[in-house]
py3Dmol code that shows the C-alpha trace and the ligand (Angstrom):
import py3Dmol

protein = """\
ATOM      1  CA  UNK A   1     -59.119  24.815 -18.079  1.00  0.00           C
ATOM      2  CA  UNK A   2     -57.887  21.526 -16.620  1.00  0.00           C
ATOM      3  CA  UNK A   3     -54.720  21.682 -18.701  1.00  0.00           C
ATOM      4  CA  UNK A   4     -54.189  25.312 -17.747  1.00  0.00           C
ATOM      5  CA  UNK A   5     -54.667  24.643 -14.038  1.00  0.00           C
ATOM      6  CA  UNK A   6     -52.311  21.682 -14.296  1.00  0.00           C
ATOM      7  CA  UNK A   7     -49.652  23.811 -15.938  1.00  0.00           C
ATOM      8  CA  UNK A   8     -50.007  26.523 -13.330  1.00  0.00           C
ATOM      9  CA  UNK A   9     -49.803  24.021 -10.495  1.00  0.00           C
ATOM     10  CA  UNK A  10     -46.772  22.332 -12.040  1.00  0.00           C
ATOM     11  CA  UNK A  11     -45.142  25.728 -12.352  1.00  0.00           C
ATOM     12  CA  UNK A  12     -45.976  26.388  -8.719  1.00  0.00           C
ATOM     13  CA  UNK A  13     -44.298  23.212  -7.551  1.00  0.00           C
ATOM     14  CA  UNK A  14     -47.429  21.204  -6.697  1.00  0.00           C
ATOM     15  CA  UNK A  15     -46.730  17.537  -7.221  1.00  0.00           C
ATOM     16  CA  UNK A  16     -48.947  15.576  -9.540  1.00  0.00           C
ATOM     17  CA  UNK A  17     -49.371  11.820  -9.640  1.00  0.00           C
ATOM     18  CA  UNK A  18     -46.276  10.103 -10.924  1.00  0.00           C
ATOM     19  CA  UNK A  19     -43.933  12.928 -10.022  1.00  0.00           C
ATOM     20  CA  UNK A  20     -40.983  12.320  -7.741  1.00  0.00           C
ATOM     21  CA  UNK A  21     -41.158  13.068  -4.062  1.00  0.00           C
ATOM     22  CA  UNK A  22     -42.959  10.289  -2.229  1.00  0.00           C
ATOM     23  CA  UNK A  23     -45.903  11.445  -0.194  1.00  0.00           C
ATOM     24  CA  UNK A  24     -45.243  15.197  -0.075  1.00  0.00           C
ATOM     25  CA  UNK A  25     -47.822  17.413  -1.676  1.00  0.00           C
ATOM     26  CA  UNK A  26     -45.568  20.303  -2.655  1.00  0.00           C
ATOM     27  CA  UNK A  27     -42.003  20.711  -3.806  1.00  0.00           C
ATOM     28  CA  UNK A  28     -40.057  23.840  -3.038  1.00  0.00           C
ATOM     29  CA  UNK A  29     -36.801  24.021  -4.976  1.00  0.00           C
ATOM     30  CA  UNK A  30     -34.174  26.442  -3.710  1.00  0.00           C
ATOM     31  CA  UNK A  31     -31.207  26.959  -5.987  1.00  0.00           C
ATOM     32  CA  UNK A  32     -28.007  28.804  -5.113  1.00  0.00           C
ATOM     33  CA  UNK A  33     -24.469  29.254  -6.355  1.00  0.00           C
ATOM     34  CA  UNK A  34     -22.181  28.629  -3.371  1.00  0.00           C
ATOM     35  CA  UNK A  35     -20.920  25.639  -1.415  1.00  0.00           C
ATOM     36  CA  UNK A  36     -23.125  23.984   1.241  1.00  0.00           C
ATOM     37  CA  UNK A  37     -20.438  24.825   3.824  1.00  0.00           C
ATOM     38  CA  UNK A  38     -20.896  28.599   3.512  1.00  0.00           C
ATOM     39  CA  UNK A  39     -23.285  30.842   5.487  1.00  0.00           C
ATOM     40  CA  UNK A  40     -25.790  30.736   2.617  1.00  0.00           C
ATOM     41  CA  UNK A  41     -25.380  27.001   2.087  1.00  0.00           C
ATOM     42  CA  UNK A  42     -25.948  26.359   5.782  1.00  0.00           C
ATOM     43  CA  UNK A  43     -28.970  28.670   5.980  1.00  0.00           C
ATOM     44  CA  UNK A  44     -30.530  26.925   2.987  1.00  0.00           C
ATOM     45  CA  UNK A  45     -30.122  23.536   4.655  1.00  0.00           C
ATOM     46  CA  UNK A  46     -31.662  24.834   7.880  1.00  0.00           C
ATOM     47  CA  UNK A  47     -34.589  26.224   5.863  1.00  0.00           C
ATOM     48  CA  UNK A  48     -35.034  22.798   4.265  1.00  0.00           C
ATOM     49  CA  UNK A  49     -34.964  21.040   7.630  1.00  0.00           C
ATOM     50  CA  UNK A  50     -37.422  23.388   9.338  1.00  0.00           C
ATOM     51  CA  UNK A  51     -39.929  23.491   6.485  1.00  0.00           C
ATOM     52  CA  UNK A  52     -39.911  19.732   6.018  1.00  0.00           C
ATOM     53  CA  UNK A  53     -40.255  19.053   9.754  1.00  0.00           C
ATOM     54  CA  UNK A  54     -42.934  21.626  10.486  1.00  0.00           C
ATOM     55  CA  UNK A  55     -44.948  20.733   7.415  1.00  0.00           C
ATOM     56  CA  UNK A  56     -44.906  17.106   8.513  1.00  0.00           C
ATOM     57  CA  UNK A  57     -43.336  16.277   5.160  1.00  0.00           C
ATOM     58  CA  UNK A  58     -46.117  17.878   3.132  1.00  0.00           C
ATOM     59  CA  UNK A  59     -43.551  20.237   1.614  1.00  0.00           C
ATOM     60  CA  UNK A  60     -40.414  18.637   0.190  1.00  0.00           C
ATOM     61  CA  UNK A  61     -37.597  21.183  -0.024  1.00  0.00           C
ATOM     62  CA  UNK A  62     -34.885  20.472  -2.565  1.00  0.00           C
ATOM     63  CA  UNK A  63     -31.739  22.567  -2.194  1.00  0.00           C
ATOM     64  CA  UNK A  64     -29.426  22.780  -5.213  1.00  0.00           C
ATOM     65  CA  UNK A  65     -26.025  24.336  -4.323  1.00  0.00           C
ATOM     66  CA  UNK A  66     -22.981  25.252  -6.440  1.00  0.00           C
ATOM     67  CA  UNK A  67     -24.932  26.549  -9.483  1.00  0.00           C
ATOM     68  CA  UNK A  68     -25.956  22.905 -10.080  1.00  0.00           C
ATOM     69  CA  UNK A  69     -29.444  23.774 -11.260  1.00  0.00           C
ATOM     70  CA  UNK A  70     -29.248  27.458 -12.091  1.00  0.00           C
ATOM     71  CA  UNK A  71     -26.323  29.889 -12.063  1.00  0.00           C
ATOM     72  CA  UNK A  72     -26.153  33.631 -11.612  1.00  0.00           C
ATOM     73  CA  UNK A  73     -27.042  34.172 -15.234  1.00  0.00           C
ATOM     74  CA  UNK A  74     -30.388  32.394 -15.205  1.00  0.00           C
ATOM     75  CA  UNK A  75     -31.599  31.863 -11.621  1.00  0.00           C
ATOM     76  CA  UNK A  76     -33.866  34.925 -11.451  1.00  0.00           C
ATOM     77  CA  UNK A  77     -35.432  33.846 -14.707  1.00  0.00           C
ATOM     78  CA  UNK A  78     -35.928  30.391 -13.189  1.00  0.00           C
ATOM     79  CA  UNK A  79     -37.692  31.920 -10.194  1.00  0.00           C
ATOM     80  CA  UNK A  80     -40.040  34.004 -12.280  1.00  0.00           C
ATOM     81  CA  UNK A  81     -40.919  31.102 -14.571  1.00  0.00           C
ATOM     82  CA  UNK A  82     -41.593  28.840 -11.576  1.00  0.00           C
ATOM     83  CA  UNK A  83     -38.772  26.382 -12.359  1.00  0.00           C
ATOM     84  CA  UNK A  84     -37.526  27.097  -8.835  1.00  0.00           C
ATOM     85  CA  UNK A  85     -39.665  28.464  -6.039  1.00  0.00           C
ATOM     86  CA  UNK A  86     -37.008  30.175  -3.894  1.00  0.00           C
ATOM     87  CA  UNK A  87     -33.581  31.740  -4.288  1.00  0.00           C
ATOM     88  CA  UNK A  88     -31.163  33.690  -2.162  1.00  0.00           C
ATOM     89  CA  UNK A  89     -29.091  35.765  -4.579  1.00  0.00           C
ATOM     90  CA  UNK A  90     -26.609  38.326  -3.333  1.00  0.00           C
ATOM     91  CA  UNK A  91     -28.092  41.826  -3.499  1.00  0.00           C
ATOM     92  CA  UNK A  92     -25.929  42.748  -6.495  1.00  0.00           C
ATOM     93  CA  UNK A  93     -27.582  40.058  -8.595  1.00  0.00           C
ATOM     94  CA  UNK A  94     -30.842  42.036  -8.554  1.00  0.00           C
ATOM     95  CA  UNK A  95     -29.299  45.078 -10.246  1.00  0.00           C
ATOM     96  CA  UNK A  96     -31.315  44.788 -13.448  1.00  0.00           C
ATOM     97  CA  UNK A  97     -34.704  44.082 -11.907  1.00  0.00           C
ATOM     98  CA  UNK A  98     -34.454  45.901  -8.557  1.00  0.00           C
ATOM     99  CA  UNK A  99     -31.588  48.410  -8.720  1.00  0.00           C
ATOM    100  CA  UNK A 100     -32.293  49.933  -5.296  1.00  0.00           C
ATOM    101  CA  UNK A 101     -31.136  46.738  -3.645  1.00  0.00           C
ATOM    102  CA  UNK A 102     -27.637  47.846  -4.560  1.00  0.00           C
ATOM    103  CA  UNK A 103     -27.751  49.899  -1.381  1.00  0.00           C
ATOM    104  CA  UNK A 104     -26.309  46.767   0.231  1.00  0.00           C
ATOM    105  CA  UNK A 105     -23.316  46.914  -2.118  1.00  0.00           C
ATOM    106  CA  UNK A 106     -22.238  50.405  -1.082  1.00  0.00           C
ATOM    107  CA  UNK A 107     -18.598  50.189  -0.015  1.00  0.00           C
ATOM    108  CA  UNK A 108     -18.080  50.501   3.749  1.00  0.00           C
ATOM    109  CA  UNK A 109     -21.843  50.524   4.407  1.00  0.00           C
ATOM    110  CA  UNK A 110     -21.107  48.364   7.430  1.00  0.00           C
ATOM    111  CA  UNK A 111     -17.945  49.151   9.354  1.00  0.00           C
ATOM    112  CA  UNK A 112     -18.099  45.782  11.112  1.00  0.00           C
ATOM    113  CA  UNK A 113     -20.263  42.666  11.046  1.00  0.00           C
ATOM    114  CA  UNK A 114     -21.978  43.726  14.285  1.00  0.00           C
ATOM    115  CA  UNK A 115     -23.452  46.758  12.502  1.00  0.00           C
ATOM    116  CA  UNK A 116     -25.452  44.656  10.036  1.00  0.00           C
ATOM    117  CA  UNK A 117     -28.595  43.887  12.084  1.00  0.00           C
ATOM    118  CA  UNK A 118     -28.996  47.525  13.120  1.00  0.00           C
ATOM    119  CA  UNK A 119     -28.289  49.165   9.753  1.00  0.00           C
ATOM    120  CA  UNK A 120     -30.375  46.647   7.777  1.00  0.00           C
ATOM    121  CA  UNK A 121     -33.317  46.125  10.141  1.00  0.00           C
ATOM    122  CA  UNK A 122     -36.761  46.412   8.562  1.00  0.00           C
ATOM    123  CA  UNK A 123     -37.500  49.940   9.772  1.00  0.00           C
ATOM    124  CA  UNK A 124     -34.340  51.548   8.344  1.00  0.00           C
ATOM    125  CA  UNK A 125     -33.801  53.019   4.844  1.00  0.00           C
ATOM    126  CA  UNK A 126     -31.689  49.970   3.983  1.00  0.00           C
ATOM    127  CA  UNK A 127     -34.305  47.595   5.394  1.00  0.00           C
ATOM    128  CA  UNK A 128     -37.116  49.262   3.492  1.00  0.00           C
ATOM    129  CA  UNK A 129     -35.161  48.978   0.218  1.00  0.00           C
ATOM    130  CA  UNK A 130     -34.954  45.234   0.848  1.00  0.00           C
ATOM    131  CA  UNK A 131     -38.254  44.313   2.487  1.00  0.00           C
ATOM    132  CA  UNK A 132     -40.628  46.816   0.917  1.00  0.00           C
ATOM    133  CA  UNK A 133     -39.223  46.692  -2.577  1.00  0.00           C
ATOM    134  CA  UNK A 134     -41.900  47.614  -5.132  1.00  0.00           C
ATOM    135  CA  UNK A 135     -39.781  46.465  -8.075  1.00  0.00           C
ATOM    136  CA  UNK A 136     -39.715  42.912  -6.746  1.00  0.00           C
ATOM    137  CA  UNK A 137     -43.367  42.996  -5.694  1.00  0.00           C
ATOM    138  CA  UNK A 138     -44.323  43.990  -9.240  1.00  0.00           C
ATOM    139  CA  UNK A 139     -42.634  40.844 -10.485  1.00  0.00           C
ATOM    140  CA  UNK A 140     -44.452  38.618  -7.997  1.00  0.00           C
ATOM    141  CA  UNK A 141     -41.265  38.101  -6.031  1.00  0.00           C
ATOM    142  CA  UNK A 142     -41.751  38.165  -2.279  1.00  0.00           C
ATOM    143  CA  UNK A 143     -38.852  38.960   0.022  1.00  0.00           C
ATOM    144  CA  UNK A 144     -38.773  36.754   3.117  1.00  0.00           C
ATOM    145  CA  UNK A 145     -35.457  37.439   4.837  1.00  0.00           C
ATOM    146  CA  UNK A 146     -31.924  38.748   4.553  1.00  0.00           C
ATOM    147  CA  UNK A 147     -29.203  36.160   5.081  1.00  0.00           C
ATOM    148  CA  UNK A 148     -25.651  37.340   5.737  1.00  0.00           C
ATOM    149  CA  UNK A 149     -22.464  36.080   4.350  1.00  0.00           C
ATOM    150  CA  UNK A 150     -20.124  38.716   5.710  1.00  0.00           C
ATOM    151  CA  UNK A 151     -17.660  41.397   4.802  1.00  0.00           C
ATOM    152  CA  UNK A 152     -15.608  41.269   1.634  1.00  0.00           C
ATOM    153  CA  UNK A 153     -11.857  41.014   1.322  1.00  0.00           C
ATOM    154  CA  UNK A 154      -9.803  42.014  -1.707  1.00  0.00           C
ATOM    155  CA  UNK A 155      -7.828  39.210  -3.301  1.00  0.00           C
ATOM    156  CA  UNK A 156      -5.288  39.892  -5.997  1.00  0.00           C
ATOM    157  CA  UNK A 157      -1.893  38.989  -7.363  1.00  0.00           C
ATOM    158  CA  UNK A 158      -0.709  42.426  -6.271  1.00  0.00           C
ATOM    159  CA  UNK A 159      -0.227  43.639  -2.742  1.00  0.00           C
ATOM    160  CA  UNK A 160      -3.031  46.108  -2.032  1.00  0.00           C
ATOM    161  CA  UNK A 161      -2.794  48.580   0.812  1.00  0.00           C
ATOM    162  CA  UNK A 162      -3.865  51.827  -0.814  1.00  0.00           C
ATOM    163  CA  UNK A 163      -6.362  52.624  -3.542  1.00  0.00           C
ATOM    164  CA  UNK A 164      -3.476  53.465  -5.882  1.00  0.00           C
ATOM    165  CA  UNK A 165      -2.216  49.891  -5.635  1.00  0.00           C
ATOM    166  CA  UNK A 166      -5.210  48.870  -7.745  1.00  0.00           C
ATOM    167  CA  UNK A 167      -4.547  51.237 -10.640  1.00  0.00           C
ATOM    168  CA  UNK A 168      -4.993  49.405 -13.923  1.00  0.00           C
ATOM    169  CA  UNK A 169      -5.771  46.019 -12.338  1.00  0.00           C
ATOM    170  CA  UNK A 170      -8.779  44.081 -13.561  1.00  0.00           C
ATOM    171  CA  UNK A 171     -11.214  42.779 -10.948  1.00  0.00           C
ATOM    172  CA  UNK A 172     -14.141  40.434 -11.333  1.00  0.00           C
ATOM    173  CA  UNK A 173     -17.339  41.997 -10.017  1.00  0.00           C
ATOM    174  CA  UNK A 174     -20.891  40.883  -9.559  1.00  0.00           C
ATOM    175  CA  UNK A 175     -23.082  42.696 -12.081  1.00  0.00           C
ATOM    176  CA  UNK A 176     -23.594  45.877 -10.059  1.00  0.00           C
ATOM    177  CA  UNK A 177     -23.255  49.547 -10.957  1.00  0.00           C
ATOM    178  CA  UNK A 178     -22.154  50.280  -7.407  1.00  0.00           C
ATOM    179  CA  UNK A 179     -19.313  47.771  -7.589  1.00  0.00           C
ATOM    180  CA  UNK A 180     -18.263  49.066 -10.999  1.00  0.00           C
ATOM    181  CA  UNK A 181     -18.153  52.601  -9.574  1.00  0.00           C
ATOM    182  CA  UNK A 182     -16.194  51.415  -6.533  1.00  0.00           C
ATOM    183  CA  UNK A 183     -13.419  49.876  -8.639  1.00  0.00           C
ATOM    184  CA  UNK A 184     -13.461  52.822 -11.054  1.00  0.00           C
ATOM    185  CA  UNK A 185     -12.873  55.140  -8.076  1.00  0.00           C
ATOM    186  CA  UNK A 186      -9.864  52.980  -7.274  1.00  0.00           C
ATOM    187  CA  UNK A 187      -8.541  53.351 -10.812  1.00  0.00           C
ATOM    188  CA  UNK A 188      -9.172  49.692 -11.579  1.00  0.00           C
ATOM    189  CA  UNK A 189     -11.108  47.965 -14.310  1.00  0.00           C
ATOM    190  CA  UNK A 190     -13.950  45.599 -13.592  1.00  0.00           C
ATOM    191  CA  UNK A 191     -15.525  42.693 -15.421  1.00  0.00           C
ATOM    192  CA  UNK A 192     -18.857  41.176 -14.395  1.00  0.00           C
ATOM    193  CA  UNK A 193     -18.643  37.381 -14.278  1.00  0.00           C
ATOM    194  CA  UNK A 194     -20.851  34.659 -12.849  1.00  0.00           C
ATOM    195  CA  UNK A 195     -19.660  33.293  -9.533  1.00  0.00           C
ATOM    196  CA  UNK A 196     -19.080  29.840 -11.026  1.00  0.00           C
ATOM    197  CA  UNK A 197     -16.559  31.336 -13.476  1.00  0.00           C
ATOM    198  CA  UNK A 198     -14.397  33.213 -10.981  1.00  0.00           C
ATOM    199  CA  UNK A 199     -11.913  30.511 -10.018  1.00  0.00           C
ATOM    200  CA  UNK A 200     -11.084  29.635 -13.617  1.00  0.00           C
ATOM    201  CA  UNK A 201     -10.817  33.295 -14.616  1.00  0.00           C
ATOM    202  CA  UNK A 202      -8.347  33.863 -11.777  1.00  0.00           C
ATOM    203  CA  UNK A 203      -6.416  30.711 -12.563  1.00  0.00           C
ATOM    204  CA  UNK A 204      -6.093  31.642 -16.225  1.00  0.00           C
ATOM    205  CA  UNK A 205      -5.121  35.205 -15.430  1.00  0.00           C
ATOM    206  CA  UNK A 206      -8.118  36.703 -17.255  1.00  0.00           C
ATOM    207  CA  UNK A 207      -8.623  38.848 -14.165  1.00  0.00           C
ATOM    208  CA  UNK A 208      -6.127  40.005 -11.538  1.00  0.00           C
ATOM    209  CA  UNK A 209      -8.380  39.874  -8.525  1.00  0.00           C
ATOM    210  CA  UNK A 210     -11.824  39.751  -6.989  1.00  0.00           C
ATOM    211  CA  UNK A 211     -13.714  40.577  -3.784  1.00  0.00           C
ATOM    212  CA  UNK A 212     -15.600  38.163  -1.536  1.00  0.00           C
ATOM    213  CA  UNK A 213     -15.986  37.100   2.085  1.00  0.00           C
ATOM    214  CA  UNK A 214     -13.511  34.515   3.375  1.00  0.00           C
ATOM    215  CA  UNK A 215     -16.008  31.657   3.140  1.00  0.00           C
ATOM    216  CA  UNK A 216     -16.512  32.136  -0.597  1.00  0.00           C
ATOM    217  CA  UNK A 217     -12.787  32.553  -1.233  1.00  0.00           C
ATOM    218  CA  UNK A 218     -11.907  29.416   0.727  1.00  0.00           C
ATOM    219  CA  UNK A 219     -14.702  27.154  -0.520  1.00  0.00           C
ATOM    220  CA  UNK A 220     -13.893  28.024  -4.141  1.00  0.00           C
ATOM    221  CA  UNK A 221     -10.149  27.656  -3.484  1.00  0.00           C
ATOM    222  CA  UNK A 222      -9.601  31.124  -4.922  1.00  0.00           C
ATOM    223  CA  UNK A 223      -6.740  31.653  -2.481  1.00  0.00           C
ATOM    224  CA  UNK A 224      -4.770  28.928  -4.254  1.00  0.00           C
ATOM    225  CA  UNK A 225      -4.637  31.150  -7.345  1.00  0.00           C
ATOM    226  CA  UNK A 226      -4.194  34.540  -5.615  1.00  0.00           C
ATOM    227  CA  UNK A 227      -0.931  35.732  -4.076  1.00  0.00           C
ATOM    228  CA  UNK A 228      -2.434  38.306  -1.699  1.00  0.00           C
ATOM    229  CA  UNK A 229      -5.631  38.875   0.242  1.00  0.00           C
ATOM    230  CA  UNK A 230      -6.085  42.250   1.872  1.00  0.00           C
ATOM    231  CA  UNK A 231      -8.246  42.084   4.998  1.00  0.00           C
ATOM    232  CA  UNK A 232     -10.184  45.133   3.928  1.00  0.00           C
ATOM    233  CA  UNK A 233     -13.721  44.380   5.171  1.00  0.00           C
ATOM    234  CA  UNK A 234     -14.696  46.999   2.595  1.00  0.00           C
ATOM    235  CA  UNK A 235     -18.122  45.781   1.558  1.00  0.00           C
ATOM    236  CA  UNK A 236     -20.883  43.318   2.288  1.00  0.00           C
ATOM    237  CA  UNK A 237     -22.244  40.171   0.715  1.00  0.00           C
ATOM    238  CA  UNK A 238     -25.752  39.409   1.886  1.00  0.00           C
ATOM    239  CA  UNK A 239     -28.562  37.419   0.375  1.00  0.00           C
ATOM    240  CA  UNK A 240     -32.139  38.340  -0.228  1.00  0.00           C
ATOM    241  CA  UNK A 241     -34.206  35.213   0.381  1.00  0.00           C
ATOM    242  CA  UNK A 242     -37.025  35.439  -2.120  1.00  0.00           C
ATOM    243  CA  UNK A 243     -39.916  33.232  -3.057  1.00  0.00           C
ATOM    244  CA  UNK A 244     -42.191  33.055  -6.065  1.00  0.00           C
ATOM    245  CA  UNK A 245     -45.389  34.631  -4.712  1.00  0.00           C
ATOM    246  CA  UNK A 246     -47.898  32.625  -6.790  1.00  0.00           C
ATOM    247  CA  UNK A 247     -46.248  29.493  -5.370  1.00  0.00           C
ATOM    248  CA  UNK A 248     -46.447  30.767  -1.802  1.00  0.00           C
ATOM    249  CA  UNK A 249     -50.061  31.769  -2.201  1.00  0.00           C
ATOM    250  CA  UNK A 250     -50.928  28.412  -3.761  1.00  0.00           C
ATOM    251  CA  UNK A 251     -50.109  26.741  -0.427  1.00  0.00           C
ATOM    252  CA  UNK A 252     -52.772  26.261   2.246  1.00  0.00           C
ATOM    253  CA  UNK A 253     -52.478  29.023   4.884  1.00  0.00           C
ATOM    254  CA  UNK A 254     -50.840  26.772   7.481  1.00  0.00           C
ATOM    255  CA  UNK A 255     -48.121  25.789   5.008  1.00  0.00           C
ATOM    256  CA  UNK A 256     -47.568  29.417   3.973  1.00  0.00           C
ATOM    257  CA  UNK A 257     -46.856  30.060   7.635  1.00  0.00           C
ATOM    258  CA  UNK A 258     -44.475  27.098   7.752  1.00  0.00           C
ATOM    259  CA  UNK A 259     -42.476  28.591   4.863  1.00  0.00           C
ATOM    260  CA  UNK A 260     -42.362  31.982   6.606  1.00  0.00           C
ATOM    261  CA  UNK A 261     -41.315  30.351   9.869  1.00  0.00           C
ATOM    262  CA  UNK A 262     -38.644  28.370   8.057  1.00  0.00           C
ATOM    263  CA  UNK A 263     -37.320  31.619   6.600  1.00  0.00           C
ATOM    264  CA  UNK A 264     -37.278  33.318  10.000  1.00  0.00           C
ATOM    265  CA  UNK A 265     -35.572  30.388  11.673  1.00  0.00           C
ATOM    266  CA  UNK A 266     -33.011  30.051   8.870  1.00  0.00           C
ATOM    267  CA  UNK A 267     -32.175  33.770   9.187  1.00  0.00           C
ATOM    268  CA  UNK A 268     -31.730  33.447  12.938  1.00  0.00           C
ATOM    269  CA  UNK A 269     -29.477  30.424  12.432  1.00  0.00           C
ATOM    270  CA  UNK A 270     -27.570  32.197   9.661  1.00  0.00           C
ATOM    271  CA  UNK A 271     -26.732  35.142  11.943  1.00  0.00           C
ATOM    272  CA  UNK A 272     -25.581  32.688  14.585  1.00  0.00           C
ATOM    273  CA  UNK A 273     -23.113  30.881  12.311  1.00  0.00           C
ATOM    274  CA  UNK A 274     -22.034  33.295   9.553  1.00  0.00           C
ATOM    275  CA  UNK A 275     -19.243  35.096  11.399  1.00  0.00           C
ATOM    276  CA  UNK A 276     -17.788  31.848  12.713  1.00  0.00           C
ATOM    277  CA  UNK A 277     -17.850  30.206   9.261  1.00  0.00           C
ATOM    278  CA  UNK A 278     -15.928  33.170   7.855  1.00  0.00           C
ATOM    279  CA  UNK A 279     -13.407  33.126  10.706  1.00  0.00           C
ATOM    280  CA  UNK A 280     -12.785  29.434  10.166  1.00  0.00           C
ATOM    281  CA  UNK A 281     -12.400  29.952   6.430  1.00  0.00           C
ATOM    282  CA  UNK A 282      -9.837  32.671   7.097  1.00  0.00           C
ATOM    283  CA  UNK A 283      -7.919  30.269   9.359  1.00  0.00           C
ATOM    284  CA  UNK A 284      -7.965  27.619   6.623  1.00  0.00           C
ATOM    285  CA  UNK A 285      -6.526  30.112   4.172  1.00  0.00           C
ATOM    286  CA  UNK A 286      -3.823  31.186   6.598  1.00  0.00           C
ATOM    287  CA  UNK A 287      -2.956  27.524   7.236  1.00  0.00           C
ATOM    288  CA  UNK A 288      -2.794  26.747   3.508  1.00  0.00           C
ATOM    289  CA  UNK A 289       0.118  29.209   3.187  1.00  0.00           C
ATOM    290  CA  UNK A 290      -0.585  29.840  -0.478  1.00  0.00           C
ATOM    291  CA  UNK A 291      -1.422  33.468   0.067  1.00  0.00           C
ATOM    292  CA  UNK A 292      -0.070  36.413   2.019  1.00  0.00           C
ATOM    293  CA  UNK A 293      -2.718  38.072   4.184  1.00  0.00           C
ATOM    294  CA  UNK A 294      -2.264  41.845   4.152  1.00  0.00           C
ATOM    295  CA  UNK A 295      -3.502  43.639   7.277  1.00  0.00           C
ATOM    296  CA  UNK A 296      -4.447  47.305   7.106  1.00  0.00           C
ATOM    297  CA  UNK A 297      -3.712  49.731   9.899  1.00  0.00           C
ATOM    298  CA  UNK A 298      -6.721  51.773  11.057  1.00  0.00           C
ATOM    299  CA  UNK A 299      -5.305  54.756   9.144  1.00  0.00           C
ATOM    300  CA  UNK A 300      -4.882  52.725   5.941  1.00  0.00           C
ATOM    301  CA  UNK A 301      -8.393  51.393   6.178  1.00  0.00           C
ATOM    302  CA  UNK A 302      -9.746  54.886   6.833  1.00  0.00           C
ATOM    303  CA  UNK A 303      -7.914  56.139   3.736  1.00  0.00           C
ATOM    304  CA  UNK A 304      -9.396  53.339   1.627  1.00  0.00           C
ATOM    305  CA  UNK A 305     -12.840  54.230   2.951  1.00  0.00           C
ATOM    306  CA  UNK A 306     -12.333  57.927   2.236  1.00  0.00           C
ATOM    307  CA  UNK A 307     -11.488  57.072  -1.376  1.00  0.00           C
ATOM    308  CA  UNK A 308     -15.060  55.841  -1.951  1.00  0.00           C
ATOM    309  CA  UNK A 309     -17.224  57.389   0.801  1.00  0.00           C
ATOM    310  CA  UNK A 310     -19.042  59.645   0.192  1.00  0.00           C
ATOM    311  CA  UNK A 311     -17.911  59.839  -3.478  1.00  0.00           C
ATOM    312  CA  UNK A 312     -19.298  56.529  -4.744  1.00  0.00           C
ATOM    313  CA  UNK A 313     -22.359  56.828  -2.497  1.00  0.00           C
ATOM    314  CA  UNK A 314     -23.230  60.206  -4.005  1.00  0.00           C
ATOM    315  CA  UNK A 315     -22.532  58.955  -7.520  1.00  0.00           C
ATOM    316  CA  UNK A 316     -25.041  56.155  -6.947  1.00  0.00           C
ATOM    317  CA  UNK A 317     -27.748  58.342  -5.414  1.00  0.00           C
ATOM    318  CA  UNK A 318     -29.762  58.472  -8.661  1.00  0.00           C
ATOM    319  CA  UNK A 319     -29.984  54.670  -8.596  1.00  0.00           C
ATOM    320  CA  UNK A 320     -30.434  54.085  -4.873  1.00  0.00           C
ATOM    321  CA  UNK A 321     -32.370  57.227  -3.978  1.00  0.00           C
ATOM    322  CA  UNK A 322     -30.945  60.550  -2.803  1.00  0.00           C
ATOM    323  CA  UNK A 323     -33.116  60.339   0.318  1.00  0.00           C
ATOM    324  CA  UNK A 324     -31.593  57.005   1.305  1.00  0.00           C
ATOM    325  CA  UNK A 325     -28.037  58.201   0.675  1.00  0.00           C
ATOM    326  CA  UNK A 326     -28.621  61.440   2.624  1.00  0.00           C
ATOM    327  CA  UNK A 327     -29.994  59.528   5.579  1.00  0.00           C
ATOM    328  CA  UNK A 328     -27.149  56.999   5.561  1.00  0.00           C
ATOM    329  CA  UNK A 329     -24.555  59.774   5.402  1.00  0.00           C
ATOM    330  CA  UNK A 330     -26.257  61.720   8.190  1.00  0.00           C
ATOM    331  CA  UNK A 331     -26.294  58.633  10.442  1.00  0.00           C
ATOM    332  CA  UNK A 332     -22.624  58.057   9.759  1.00  0.00           C
ATOM    333  CA  UNK A 333     -21.453  61.381  11.140  1.00  0.00           C
TER     334      UNK A 333
END
"""
ligand_1 = """\
9
LMR
C -20.491 36.384 -5.820
O -21.012 36.267 -6.942
O -19.338 36.748 -5.642
C -21.320 36.044 -4.608
O -22.465 36.793 -4.661
C -21.715 34.616 -4.633
C -22.618 34.326 -3.484
O -23.772 34.005 -3.732
O -22.137 34.398 -2.344
"""
view = py3Dmol.view(width=600, height=400)
view.addModel(protein, "pdb")
view.setStyle({"model": 0}, {"cartoon": {"style": "trace"}})
view.addModel(ligand_1, "xyz")
view.setStyle({"model": 1}, {"stick": {}})
view.zoomTo()
view.show()
């Protein structure tokens, strides 16, 4: 029993004698795949700061950025095994274990950044898919918050204005059925790749393009290996902050509350800084002059939207839920 309890506690991040970490009683490791300078990187650091301060150092938070500890391919496994206690993967990364979260990947779900808090608040169909997700609950994964990155832009070596401009091009996607359907509707091919592999795949010409918010494009230097970026704002990258529930419940009640408060505060901070971080990243890319930024007229953007809405939304209804799609389409009119 002693050995078993020890193993469970080690898996839950409780420090034993001789383990690193000074005087803290618990270690909470949070692994992610992007740069510390991005909206997710910044939110993770704020979470670390708040939890360490408010726990009086009883919880040590260790943030591992840039796929240093786990990458896209193994981070959810790491969470479930207790090797890390928290993650904030983009919604698309949950496709295999919680397919309904792909609601956040629907193209043009948000017409502008300002729509995100309203469309994704907890009492909406989108919010319920995130915060009351039975597939995650079944796996002992608790959802704490949604962190934003922002809206995605299309980068490519071809100038993209219309859907037809993508015919036959190969885009890297996150592993999501919705994103595959989006590019298929545009006549393009798609290849799922881990985030850490995107720059090299672009540089080597294995793919022609990809989609991401400005902050991810800039911090990975993707613009240095892409001739064009279309300011399409055609989709969303947001992060579901999740925690291993056995770990959370192993904490004394006051420390459980500290973790929840840290999540809330990090989400508030994230919403405060995300748009600005993306604007600054866009300015950096413009200043680098490696890439032509393609602006769409309102009519061109509307045409791009009409090429996937409601078509791709309806196609994905069996995965996301017809009720959710119907409600989203009704609200859009
Ligand atoms: C991507 O894989 O393109 C993004 O989800 C990476 C991230 O976490 O922002």
